[in-house]
N, C-alpha and C positions, 0 to 999 in steps of 0.2 A: 504493500500500500504506500502511496506517495506520502512523504513526510509533510507535504504542504496541505494535507487534508486535516480538517479540524472537527468535522462532524460526520457521523454516519447515521443512516436511518435504521429503523427496526428490521426491515426486510433484509438489508445488507448484513446486519449483525446476525440475523438468523442463519444466513448461509455461512458465516464465518465461525459460528460457535464451536464447531468441532475441531477447529484448527489448533494444533498443540501450542502454537505461539501466541494465542489469544488469551489475555488475562482480563476478565471482566470484574470491575470494581464497583461495588454498591456504596454510595455515600448518602443513602437515605437515613432517616432516623432509625435507631436500633429496633424500636417497636415495629416499624414498617417492614424492616428486613425480616424480622421473625415471622411476620404474618404472610408476606409474599414478596418474592424477589425473582429476578431473572435466573433461571436454572444455571447453576455453576458459578454464580457471582459470589465473590468474596467481600464480606463487609469490612469497611474501614471507617472508623469514627473520625469525623472531621477534625476533632481536637488533636488528632495524631498527625495531621499534615501541616499544622501551623505551630508557631511558637508565640508565647505570650510573655511580655515583659511590662506588666501593668505600669501606667495606664495604656501602654501601646499593645494593640492586639494585631493578630494576623501577620506576624513576622515570618520570615522563612525559617523552616526547621533547620537544626544543625545537620551537618553532613552525616555524622554517625547515626543519628536518630532516623533520618530519612532513608539512608542506606539499609539500616536494620529492618525498617518497615517493608521496603521493597523486597529485600532478601526473604523475609518471612512469607511473602506472597509468591515466592518462586520466580520473581521477575528477573530476566536476563536482558542483555542488550538486544537480543532478537525479539523480545516481546512486543506485541502490539497491545497497548493498554486501552481498553474501552471503559470509560467512567460514566456513571449516570447517577442521578438523584431524583427526588420527587418534588423539586421546586422549580423545574425548568432549566436548570443548568449551572447555578451559582457555585455549589459545592464541587460539582464535577469539573467545572472550568477552572476552579482554583487548584484542583489536583493536577489537571493537565498543564496549566501555566507553570506550576512548581516543577513538574517533570521536565518541561522545556528549559527552565532556569538551570536545572541540574544536568542538562545535556541529553535527556532521553526524549527524543522528539517524535517517536512513533507512539503517539498518544492522542486519542480523540474522545469527544463526548458523544453520547447517544442523543441525537436530535429529538428533543421533547422528553427525554428521560423515561422514567417509569410510566408517565402518563401516556406517551405515544405507544410504548410497548404493550401495556395492559389494555388500553382502549381499542387497539387495532387487532386484538385477537391472538396475541402471542402468549405462549405458555408461561405460567407463573409457578413458583415452587416455594415451599416453606422448609425444604430440606437443606441443611447446612452442608455444603460440599466438604469432602475430605480436605484436611490441611495439605496444601501443596508441599512438595519437597523443597526445602529451603535452598536458596542459591546463596552465593556470596557476592552480591552486587554492590560494589563500592562506587559511590558517586560523590562529586563535589559541586557545590554551587559555582555557577559562572556569573559573570556580570551581565549576561545577555537578558533581555526582556524585562529588566528592572530599572526603576528610577529611584534615586535616593532623595532625601530632603535637600541635601546640598545641591544636587543636580537641578531640582525644581527652583530653588532659590536663585541660582545663577541664570535661569532661563525664563524668569517671570516676564521680562520685556522682550523676549525673542519671538518675533513674528512667525518664525518657522516651527515653533513648538506650541501645541494647544493642549490644554488640560481638560479632560472629559470627566465631569462629575456625575457618577452613576447613581447617586443617592436620590432620595425623594425630594420633591420640590421644597417641602418644609425644612428639611435638613440643609438644603442648598441656600435657601434665603434666610436661614437662621432662626426661624420660628420654632424649630425643634432642635434641641441641643444634646449631643452625646459626648461632649468633651468640654474642657474649660472654656473654650471659645466657640461661638456659633458663627455660621456663615460658610464661606468657601474660599479656596485658593484664589487670589486676585486674578481676574481675567478668565477663570474657568467657565466652561460652557456646560450647561445642564443637559444631559441626555440620560434619563433614568433607564436603568438596565433592562427593565421589563418592556420598554418601548419597542425593542427589536424582537419580542416574542409574539407569536400569533396565538391569542387567547382562544380563537375558534378552531385551532388545529393542534390540539394537544400540546400546547406550549412550545411547538417547534419554532425555530428561527424564521422570521418573516422572509419573503423572497428578497434576494440580494438587491434587486433594483429599487425596491421600496425603502430599504434601509439606507442605501446609498443616496437616494434623493433627499432623504431627511438629513443625513449627515452633511451633505454638500450645502444644504440650505442653512445649516447651523455654523458652517465654516470649519467643519471637521473633515477636511478633504485629504485625498491620498498623498498629496505633495507635502503634507505636514508630518512632523514627528508628534505622535499622540501619546500623552501620559494619562492612563486611566486610574481613577481612584474612587473610593467610597469611604466607608467608615474604617474598614480593615482589609480592603482588597479581597473581598468575598464576592459581592455583587459585581464589582468592576472587573473581576477576573473573567466574568461572562462577557463583558463589554470588550475586553482585550481579545477574547477568542472570536467574537463576532467580527471585529475589525480584521483580524488575521484571516478569517475565513472569506472575507471580501477582497483579499489581496493587498491590504495595507502592509507595507514593508516595515515601517518604523513605528512600532507600538510597544509601549512600556507599561508595566504595572507598578504601582507604588505600594510595596508591602508596608503595613502600618497605617498608611493612608491618613484619614482625618484623626484617627486616634493618636497619631504622632504629631501631625501638623497642628491640630486644634488644641493640643495639650502642651505645646511648646511656647514658652513665654515670649520668644522673640520673633515668631512667625507672623507675617502680615495676613489679615483676613479681609474679605469683603462680605457685605450682606445685601 
């Protein structure tokens, strides 16, 4: 499978399921996984793919912890990882983004996640698959696909860099606050992460042309470098994945996101 692919549909996953190199990862809530999941999928708790350094949430995991997690899942460099969740793709996209940061780029999300799989007649199971044979997969974080607070600070007035705020409008305009400061990164453009989902088609990504038209109208065009952020780079990881799936070359995610920026005494904000 091409490394430039970021989403696959349920029918395609159905045909791939028996392939020995496919690793299906379920990032739904534990209760949902226990009730029903894609047959053969291994459960991963979202808390295990991020690091917390309060008040900063959603940081990248340490090399050792992430390598140990992937090794426990039997992942090798040959593995195609298909991640899904029950919320349209935020948790799954965060996992895929993290894999890309760590250099494992054969990773995609299931378009629409559990909603598209279940609602379109595919088999569900409540049987926990056998624990895979552990690998010894050692990975290290790269600097690819990530933006730091320092990077953002130095590009606040750069016309070639745009900041995509994937949070709710209330968070963006400061009427809802989840950090010391309310508001958004100066100059950031609001594009809520769910805007690119089709609520009438099992939370699949909207057609590319529809999203592109909206992004162009907002000034988030393909000739720009785009930094996606939300409160912790969970929702905005889906925004990152959507833009990458549309062919955007320069897209970065901001781990920590507003939980870092909005809690830092020296960072400028707009409301």
